C-alpha positions in Angstrom: -30.3 -6.1 -4.9 -27.9 -8.7 -3.3 -28.7 -8.9 0.4 -25.1 -8.2 1.4 -23.0 -5.9 -1.3 -20.2 -7.6 0.3 -19.1 -11.3 1.4 -15.8 -11.2 3.4 -14.5 -14.8 3.8 -12.7 -15.4 7.5 -13.5 -14.2 10.8 -10.1 -13.7 12.1 -8.8 -10.2 13.2 -8.8 -9.1 9.5 -11.8 -10.1 8.4 -13.7 -8.8 11.3 -12.0 -5.7 11.1 -13.0 -5.6 7.2 -16.6 -6.5 8.1 -16.7 -3.7 10.9 -15.2 -1.1 8.3 -17.8 -1.8 5.6 -20.9 -1.8 8.0 -19.7 1.6 9.5 -19.5 3.1 6.3 -23.3 2.3 5.5 -22.6 -1.4 3.8 -25.0 -4.6 4.5 -21.6 -7.0 4.9 -22.1 -10.9 5.5 -18.6 -12.7 7.3 -18.5 -16.6 6.5 -16.3 -18.6 8.8 -15.8 -22.3 8.2 -14.9 -23.3 11.6 -18.0 -23.7 13.9 -15.7 -21.8 16.9 -13.0 -19.6 17.4 -9.4 -21.1 18.3 -8.8 -21.2 21.7 -5.0 -20.5 20.8 -3.5 -17.2 20.5 -1.2 -17.4 17.1 -0.4 -13.4 17.5 0.3 -11.9 21.0 1.6 -8.1 19.9 -0.5 -5.0 18.9 1.8 -2.6 17.1 1.5 1.0 17.3 0.2 2.0 13.8 -2.4 -0.7 14.5 -3.2 1.0 18.0 -3.9 4.1 16.2 -5.9 2.5 13.6 -8.1 0.8 16.2 -8.1 4.7 17.8 -9.4 6.3 14.6 -12.7 4.0 15.1 -12.5 4.9 18.9 -12.1 1.0 19.8 -8.3 1.5 21.5 -9.6 1.7 25.1 -10.2 -2.1 25.5 -7.4 -2.9 23.7 -5.2 -1.0 26.4 -6.8 -1.8 29.2 -6.8 -5.5 28.7 -2.9 -5.3 27.3 0.7 -4.5 28.8 2.4 -1.7 27.2 6.2 -3.0 26.1 8.1 0.1 25.2 10.6 -1.6 23.2 11.0 -4.6 20.4 13.3 -6.4 18.6 14.8 -6.9 14.9 15.7 -10.5 14.2 16.1 -11.1 18.3 19.2 -9.1 18.3 20.2 -8.4 21.8 20.0 -4.8 21.3 16.5 -3.7 21.5 14.7 -0.9 19.3 13.0 2.0 21.6 10.0 2.9 20.8 9.2 5.5 22.9 10.5 8.4 21.5 8.2 7.2 18.0 5.7 10.0 16.3 2.7 8.6 18.2 0.2 8.7 21.0 0.7 4.8 21.6 5.0 4.4 21.5 4.8 1.0 22.3 4.1 -2.5 21.7 0.7 -3.9 23.5 0.9 -7.7 24.4 -2.4 -8.8 24.0 -3.4 -12.7 22.8 -5.0 -12.9 19.5 -8.0 -14.5 20.8 -8.8 -11.4 23.1 -8.5 -9.3 19.6 -10.8 -11.5 18.0 -13.7 -10.9 21.0 -13.1 -7.6 21.1 -13.4 -6.9 17.1 -16.1 -9.3 16.9 -18.2 -7.2 19.4 -17.4 -4.4 17.1 -18.9 -5.7 14.4 -21.7 -7.0 15.9 -22.3 -3.3 17.4 -22.4 -2.5 13.9 -24.9 -4.7 12.4 -22.4 -7.2 10.6 -24.0 -10.9 10.2 -21.4 -13.9 10.9 -22.1 -17.1 9.8 -19.9 -19.8 11.3 -19.5 -23.2 9.9 -19.7 -22.3 6.3 -17.1 -23.2 3.9 -16.4 -21.7 0.5 -15.5 -24.1 -2.1 -15.5 -21.8 -4.9 -16.4 -18.6 -6.8 -17.3 -17.1 -10.2 -17.5 -13.7 -11.1 -18.9 -11.6 -13.9 -20.1 -7.5 -14.2 -22.8 -7.9 -12.0 -21.1 -9.6 -8.9 -19.3 -12.4 -7.3 -20.9 -15.8 -6.4 -19.9 -18.0 -3.9 -20.0 -21.6 -3.4 -20.8 -22.2 0.0 -21.4 -25.7 1.9 -22.9 -25.1 5.4 -24.3 -27.0 8.2 -28.0 -26.9 6.2 -26.2 -28.2 3.1 -24.4 -26.3 -0.2 -26.0 -23.5 -1.5 -24.8 -20.2 -3.8 -25.2 -16.8 -2.4 -23.9 -13.5 -4.8 -22.6 -10.2 -3.7 -21.2 -6.7 -5.4 -17.8 -7.8 -3.8 -15.9 -10.8 -2.0 -12.9 -10.3 0.1 -10.5 -13.0 1.3 -9.4 -13.2 4.6 -9.1 -16.6 4.9 -5.7 -17.4 5.7 -2.4 -18.5 3.7 -4.0 -21.5 2.4 -6.8 -18.9 0.9 -9.9 -20.9 -0.9 -10.6 -17.4 -2.2 -7.5 -16.4 -3.6 -7.1 -19.9 -5.4 -11.0 -19.7 -6.5 -10.1 -16.4 -8.3 -7.1 -17.7 -10.2 -4.7 -15.3 -8.0 -1.3 -16.8 -8.3 0.9 -17.0 -5.1 4.9 -16.5 -5.4 7.8 -16.9 -3.2 9.7 -19.6 -1.4 8.6 -22.5 0.5 10.3 -22.9 4.1 13.6 -24.1 4.6 14.1 -23.7 8.5 11.4 -24.1 10.9 10.5 -22.0 14.7 9.0 -24.3 17.6 6.3 -22.9 19.7 4.8 -24.3 22.7 1.9 -22.6 25.6 2.8 -24.3 28.9 3.3 -24.0 32.3 6.5 -23.5 33.7 7.6 -24.7 37.4 10.9 -22.6 37.3 9.7 -19.7 35.4 12.6 -16.7 34.3 12.3 -13.4 36.3 11.7 -11.4 33.4 10.3 -12.2 29.8 13.9 -12.9 28.1 15.9 -14.4 24.5 18.3 -16.6 24.5 20.2 -17.2 21.6 23.3 -18.9 20.7 24.9 -22.0 18.5 22.6 -24.2 20.0 19.5 -21.9 18.5 17.2 -18.9 19.6 14.9 -19.1 22.6 12.1 -16.5 23.6 10.1 -17.1 26.8 7.3 -14.6 27.6 4.1 -15.1 30.1 0.8 -15.4 28.8 -2.6 -14.9 30.2 -3.6 -17.9 32.1 -0.7 -18.1 34.3 1.1 -19.9 31.2 4.1 -18.8 29.2 4.9 -19.1 25.9 8.3 -20.7 24.9 8.9 -20.4 21.2 12.1 -19.8 18.8 14.4 -21.5 16.5 16.4 -24.5 16.4 18.5 -26.0 13.5 17.0 -29.5 13.9 13.6 -28.6 15.5 11.5 -31.6 14.7 7.6 -30.9 15.2 7.4 -30.5 19.0 6.4 -32.7 21.6 6.6 -31.7 25.7 10.3 -34.0 25.8 11.4 -32.2 22.5 10.4 -28.9 23.7 12.1 -29.2 27.2 15.2 -30.7 25.7 15.5 -28.0 22.7 15.2 -25.2 25.8 17.8 -26.8 27.9 20.2 -26.8 25.2 19.8 -23.5 24.1 18.9 -21.6 28.0 20.8 -24.1 29.8 17.5 -25.0 31.6 14.1 -26.3 30.7 12.6 -23.8 33.5 10.1 -26.9 34.6 7.9 -26.8 31.9 4.7 -29.2 31.8 1.1 -28.9 30.9 1.1 -28.0 27.7 -1.9 -26.5 25.9 -0.8 -26.1 22.2 2.4 -27.5 20.5 3.3 -26.4 17.2 5.5 -25.8 14.6 6.1 -23.0 12.0 8.0 -22.3 8.9 9.7 -19.5 6.8 8.1 -20.1 3.4 7.5 -16.4 2.1 4.8 -15.7 -0.8 2.7 -13.1 -2.0 -0.2 -12.3 -3.6 0.5 -11.5 -7.4 -2.4 -9.5 -7.5 -4.7 -7.9 -4.1 -7.4 -7.3 -6.7 -8.5 -9.4 -9.1 -12.5 -8.0 -10.9 -14.4 -8.1 -7.9 -12.3 -10.3 -5.4 -9.9 -8.8 -3.1 -7.5 -10.1 -0.6 -6.5 -9.0 2.8 -4.2 -10.5 5.5 -2.5 -14.0 5.2 -4.4 -14.5 2.2 -2.1 -11.8 0.3 0.9 -12.8 2.0 2.8 -15.1 4.6 6.0 -15.1 6.1 8.1 -16.2 9.2 6.3 -14.6 11.9 9.4 -12.5 12.9 8.9 -9.7 15.1 4.7 -10.2 15.7 3.8 -8.0 12.6 1.5 -10.4 10.6 -1.9 -9.5 12.1 -1.2 -5.8 12.3 -0.3 -5.9 8.5 -3.6 -7.5 8.0 -5.6 -5.1 9.9 -4.1 -2.4 8.4 -5.0 -3.9 4.8 -8.3 -4.2 6.1 -8.1 -0.4 7.2 -7.2 0.7 3.6 -9.5 -1.6 1.8 -12.6 -1.3 4.1 -13.8 2.3 3.7 -13.0 2.4 -0.2 -15.3 -0.5 -0.8 -17.8 1.5 1.3 -17.4 5.0 -0.1 -18.0 3.4 -3.6 -20.9 1.1 -2.9 -22.7 4.1 -1.1 -21.9 6.1 -3.8 -19.5 9.1 -2.1 -16.6 8.2 -4.1 -16.1 6.7 -7.5 -14.9 3.1 -8.9 -11.6 4.4 -9.5 -11.0 4.4 -6.0 -10.8 0.8 -5.5 -7.9 1.0 -8.1 -5.8 2.2 -5.3 -5.9 -0.8 -3.2 -3.1 -2.7 -4.8 -0.8 -0.3 -5.3 -0.9 0.9 -2.1 -1.0 -2.2 -0.1 1.2 -4.4 -2.5 4.6 -2.5 -1.9 3.7 -2.8 1.7 3.7 -7.0 1.1 7.0 -6.7 -0.7 8.8 -4.6 2.0 7.1 -7.0 4.8 8.5 -10.2 2.8 11.9 -8.5 2.9 12.1 -7.4 6.5 10.7 -10.7 7.5 13.3 -13.0 5.7 16.2 -10.8 6.7 14.9 -11.1 10.5 14.9 -14.8 9.8 18.4 -14.7 8.7 19.8 -13.0 11.9 17.5 -15.4 14.0 18.8 -18.5 12.4 22.5 -17.1 12.3 23.8 -20.3 14.5 27.3 -20.6 13.1 30.4 -18.7 14.5 30.2 -16.4 11.1 26.1 -15.9 11.8 26.9 -15.0 15.6 29.6 -12.3 14.4 27.1 -10.9 11.9 24.4 -10.8 14.8 27.2 -9.0 17.0 28.1 -6.6 14.4 24.3 -5.7 13.9 23.8 -5.3 17.3 26.8 -2.8 17.8 25.5 -1.0 15.0 21.9 -0.3 16.4 23.7 0.9 19.9 26.1 3.3 17.9 23.8 4.2 15.0 20.0 5.6 17.2 19.0 7.1 13.5 19.1 3.3 11.9 17.5 1.8 15.0 14.7 4.2 14.6 14.7 3.5 11.1 14.0 -0.2 11.8 11.5 0.8 14.8 9.6 2.8 12.0 9.3 0.1 9.9 8.5 -3.0 12.1 5.5 -1.1 13.9 4.4 0.4 10.4 5.0 4.0 11.4 6.9 4.7 7.5 4.4 3.3 5.6 3.2 6.0 3.1 0.9 5.7 -0.2 1.4 8.0 -3.3 0.0 11.0 -4.2 0.9 14.0 -6.3 1.3 16.5 -3.5 4.2 16.2 -0.9 2.1 15.3 1.7 -0.5 13.0 -0.1 -0.4 9.7 1.2 1.7 10.6 4.2 0.6 9.0 7.9 -0.5 12.0 10.1 1.6 12.1 13.2 -1.8 12.8 15.0 -2.5 13.2 18.4 -5.3 10.8 20.4 -8.1 13.1 20.0 -6.9 13.8 16.4 -7.3 10.5 15.5 -11.2 9.9 17.1 -11.9 13.1 14.5 -11.9 9.9 12.4 -14.4 7.7 14.3 -17.1 7.8 11.9 -15.3 6.5 8.7 -15.4 9.5 6.5 -13.0 12.1 5.2 -12.5 14.9 7.5 -11.1 18.5 6.7 -7.7 19.7 9.1 -7.5 23.3 9.0 -4.6 25.5 11.0 -7.6 28.0 11.1 -11.2 27.6 10.2 -10.9 30.7 7.5 -14.5 31.7 6.1 -13.4 30.0 2.7 -12.4 26.6 4.2 -15.9 27.0 5.9 -17.7 27.3 2.6 -15.4 24.6 0.8 -16.3 22.1 3.6 -20.0 22.7 3.2 -19.9 22.4 -0.4 -17.7 19.4 0.0 -19.9 17.6 2.7 -17.1 17.4 4.8 -16.3 17.9 8.6 -14.0 20.9 8.9 -11.8 20.6 12.5 -9.5 23.3 13.4 -6.4 21.8 14.7 -2.5 22.2 15.0 -0.7 20.5 12.0 2.7 18.8 12.1 3.0 20.2 8.3 3.6 23.5 7.0 0.0 23.9 5.5 -3.0 25.7 6.0 -5.2 22.5 5.7 -5.4 18.8 4.6 -7.9 16.6 3.9 -7.3 13.4 5.8 -8.7 10.1 4.3 -10.5 7.7 6.8 -7.2 5.7 7.4 -5.4 8.4 8.7 -3.1 8.8 5.6 -3.1 12.7 3.8 -5.2 12.7 1.1 -4.7 16.3 -0.3 -3.3 19.4 0.8 -3.2 23.4 -0.1 -2.3 26.6 1.8 -5.2 28.1 0.6 -8.8 27.0 0.0 -8.3 27.2 -3.7 -5.5 25.0 -4.0 -7.1 22.5 -1.7 -10.4 22.6 -3.5 -8.4 22.0 -6.8 -6.2 19.4 -5.2 -9.6 17.5 -4.3 -11.2 18.0 -7.6 -8.7 15.5 -8.8 -9.5 13.0 -6.3 -11.9 10.0 -6.8 -15.1 10.9 -5.6 -18.7 11.2 -7.0 
């Protein structure tokens, strides 16, 4: 037996949540992180409604809510017509402004409480796998070594060593446009967070912790930012540089869009930026990555602990790869709108903004897409794969990381079924016209039935041990 049944490579938000899910399910995960210390910079600043639901399914949402700022709307491609989140079918109808640095701290605390082992300063250089496991070659503070586990999850970013070593293709497009970012102090900040978009480019100015502001956006000829170039770019677009000074982080990013050809190759899996990269439009990257981890983590733990069979792992790629395809499509569409600075582009933006204002159903559909509330997985039953639009209390029923049986009425037959299938049964109001539904640990319907017999037949078709 290996000391660790799964090795997660990467201690960012995705790797930490993955490891926590494995440990919650009874696994023995190890996290290897090449950096000796966590980055002081927060690449991501937003947690979307579906991700807050993910946190709530494990009882972890309150600390994020306490430390974040709810924002009741969002944007698509920086269009002036905002997407209203307040009517979305979720107990968390808002985006939570929450810096990635703090997100990682909270996720690491959660993982450590569950017994996850994290080794920092350990760089993976290669791997090999066979029917018995995966062996990683690692360089650590005490030299090089090899370590073997049943499975490996690459959560090590867009330049993923795990993906390359496993021989997984990463097709897509290279960067053709670039954005800029600066975390700075402002002597004359705007009265409220705002967008500017015109023939000179696009600019966003939002407050971040520490009394600083993030100044970010796109300009047709944006160089690698310096303090002076950032001032000049802001002044061209917004008419003022806001008195920006004292930068703590200046960066440049492109619109390269790539998607792993396989999310799984043998005993190796990919999640987060290791599986997909894109222009950071709408702040979706961290959120989709955490949802990748939520999908895979409980499945790996279930197979390793023996309450599900290996066929369950075959569902990861078919369920999450289409999400990656959609992610690439809508971030490229947003990139086209953000970079639409020509006269024709401005006309397109006005047309799209008017469309969203006059067709609320279109705006709602986009809001559900950006926030991942519309993700549905394939299944044989009409309800299978659907996300349960649950209350916060219903989400908490999944905090043990095991499937649960939800029923409109806990009949004797359903109680007998729950006992025989080793399931927890909860009587609760369902949003669907069915008597009972088996919920997966990630909050998607797994099986449903109007009678205990129908539900038992549906459960019998699932990849359970």
